[in-house]
N, C-alpha and C positions, 0 to 999 in steps of 0.2 A: 477132470483130467489134470494130472500134475504137470508142472512146468516141463519136466523131461519128456513126457509123452507128447505135449504140445510141440515142443521143439522137433521131435522126430517126424511128426505129421508135416510141419512146415518144410522140413528138410526134404522129405520125399516129394512133396508137391513142387518144390523149387527144382529138384533134379528132373522131374517129368517135364516141367516147363522149359528147362534148359535144353533137354533132349529134343523136345518138339520144335523149339526155336532153331536149333542147329540143323534139324532135318529140313525145316522150311527154308532156311538160308541156303543149304546145299542144293535143294531142289530149284531155288530161284537162280542160283549161280549156274547150274547146268542149263536152265532155260535161257539165261542170258548169253551163255557161250554158244548155244545152239543157234539162236537168232542172229548173233553177231557173225558167225561163220557163214550163215546163209545170206549175209548182206543186209540184214534188218538191224539198224542201229537205234531204233526208237526206244527200246527198253534200256539200252545203255545210257542214252541221253537222259531219260526220266530218272534213272538211278543216280546219275551225277547230280542232277538238280535236287533230288531228294536229300542226298548227302550234304550238299551245300546248305540247304534249308535247315537241316538238323544241326549242323555246326553253328549257324547263325543263332538259332534258338538257344543252344547251349551257352554261347558267349553272352547273349542278352541276359539270360537268367543268372549267369555267373556275375555279371556287372551289378545286377540289381541286389543280389544277396551277398556280395563281397563286403567285407568290413562290417558285418552284422546287418547288411541291408540298409545302411544309412543313406538317406536321400539328402541332396543338397538343399538347404533352406534358403529362402529369399533373404534371410538376415545374415547369411554367410558372406560378409563383405571382405574382399581381399585386403590384406595388409599392404603397407607401402612396399615391403620386400617382395610380395607376390605380384604386385602390379608393375614392378620395375621393368621386367622384360618387355612389356608392351611399349614402354617409353622408347625403346630402341627403334620402333617403326615411325616415330614422330619426326617432324621437321627438326633438324639439328639446331636451327635458330631458336625454335620454341624451347627445346631442352636447355640450351645455353641461357636463355632468358629466365627460365624457372630457377636454374642454378644460381644465377646472379641475384635474383630476388631473395632466394633463401639465404644466401651469404649476407646480403644487406640486412635482413631481419635478424640474423644471428649477431651481427656486429652491433646493430641498434640495441638489442636486448642486453648486451654486455656494457653499453656505454650510454644508457638512457640519461644520465645526469648531465651530459654535455651535448647530446644530439636532440635538438628541438628547434622549431621555427619560431621566430619573433618578428611579427609584422602586424599590420592593421587587422588582419584576419585571425592572427594568433597572438593576442596581447599577453604580456606576462601576468601571472597570477598576482593578486593584490598582496599576498603574503610571501612572495618570492624574496629570498635572501641568500646571502653567502658570506663566508668569512673573508674579510678584506685583507689584502697585502699591499702596502704602499711601496712603490718603486722609488729609486733614487731621484727620478725626475719629479716626484711628488704626485704622480697619478696612481690610482688604485686599480687592482685586478683581483680576480678570484684567487685566493691563496692556493687552491688545488692545482692551478696551471703554472705557478711561478717557476718550478724547476724546469719544466719543458720550455717555457718562454726564455729563461736564462740560458739554457743550452742552445737555443736557436740564435740568440744574440751573440753568444761567444763564437759560434760557428761562423756567423756573418763577419765578425771581426777577424777571425783566423783566415777567412777567404780574402781579406784585404779591403773590406768595405766598412764604411761608417754610417750609422743610422741616426734617425731622429724620431722619437716617439711623439706623435702629435696628439693623440687622444687615447683614452682607455675608458675606465668606468665613468659614466655620467648618471647622476641621480635624476629622479623624475622631475624635480623642481627645475633643475638646469635644463633638462630636455624640453620642458614646457616653455621655458623662456626662449630657447633657441627656435623652437617651432613657431611660436607666436611672432617672434621678431622677423623671421623669414616671410611668414604670411603677410605681415604688415608692410614689408618692403615691396611685395608684389602688388598689394592693394594701392600703395602710394604711386606705383607705376601706371595705374589705371585699370587693373583687373578687378573683377568682382570677387567677393570673398570665396565663393565656391571655386572659381577659376584659380585663385591664388593658392588655395589649399591643394588643389589637384596638381599644380605646378610644383609646390614645395614638397609634396609627397614623393616626388622622384628622387629627392636627395636628402630630405630631413624627415624622419619618422615622427608620428604623433607620440605624445607622452605615453609610456607603457608599452610602446610598440617598437622600441629601438634596441638593436643588438647591444649597444653600449651599456644599457641598463642591466645586462646580465653579468658583467664583469669578465666575460669571455671574449669580448671583441676589442681589438687594438688597431689603431691607425699608426702605421710605421712606414717610413720612407727614407730617402737619402738624407744625410746630415745637412746638406745645403738647403733643404726645403724647410721653410719656417712655418708654412701653413698649407692647407688644402688647395688654396688658390695658386700656389707655386708648384703644385705636384705635376710631374711628368713621368709616365710609366716607362719611358724609354731609358731611364737611368739604369746603370748596371746594378746598383744596389737594389733597386726595386725588382729588377729581373731575377736577382738572386733569391729574394724572398719568395717570389711567385713560383720559382722552380724548386725550391727546397723546403718551404714551410711545412709540407705534409710529413716530412721526416720527424717533425717535432710536435705533431698533433694539430697543426693549423691548416685552414683552407683559405684561399683567396675568396672572400665572401661574395663579392660582386664583380666577377670578371667581365671584361668588355664584350665577350662573345656570348654572354648569357643574359643580357639586358631584357630580352623578350620573355625570359623565364622568371627572373628574379623581380622584374618590375622596377628595378633601381638602376639609375644611370651609372655609368662607369666610375666605380670607386675602388680602383685596384690597390689602393693603399690600406684598405680595411681587411684585417685577417681575423678569423674566428676560430676559437679552439673547439675541436670536436673529439679529440683523442687520436693517438697515432694510428690505431687500427682503422678507424673510420676515414681519417684524412688520407691515408695511403690508398684505400679503396676508391675514394672519390677522385683522387688524382689519377690513378691508373685507368679509371673508366670515364674520365672527363665529365664528371657530374658536379652540378651545383648542389647545395644543400636541399633545395626544393626538389630536384630530380631524385636525390637519394631518398627523401621522405616519400616520394611517389612509389618507389620500389617497395618500401616498407609497408605502405598502406594498401 
């Protein structure tokens, strides 16, 4: 049988099936109308349920075979953009905290050269070095921070205050001498060596663990102060530095209200360069360097 003949057979059978189905449907409708008029609604109810079931089956198969019948794989992990709408249902404080952490991470990644901890748990690498710049007072700082530091000092003078730079870069040999001298003084006062070291650790760091060995830390205060022993944080000059240092990339490294976090006693004359972006972020969020690093980590 050729294709044309086959098509004619299929066509005739399809027409007969269609006529038969139409006849059956008409007969069913007449029966439905007859029972409904007689007050028997059972057939009508069954018909409605059957239509609903048929629609659900069609919808189910349509979903299965739509888009080529693709099934969702367990490996189809939503992207950040797809997952974002779910965040709207979370606690606003959690969302804000995550945003703050991400901002801190971004800032850290752009300023890694200046943002790092230096203490007994985070000693400087043995090969740590930087290009020195000698200030007019004879002290050294990292050359990279000189412009911002000079800008801060000029702004301080323009505000009507005079300053005194007490300390800046200290090499490891000098730091060793300072540390040992302090420890010995406590031992001479009657403390055991371990007790003396614990006491000294609140104000003088061990060699290799001092901010001053980075070239990024500077002790600065009012012009009337000749040394740390004469320091008073209530002076207007000191208050100006605390309130404005972030504009020039510096943070007050050991604030009085962060002693429990930094582990260092009140040294509000010490300022540490971290870059303008990071310093402003820490100032605006009332963070110490330790707290900032916790966000990053």
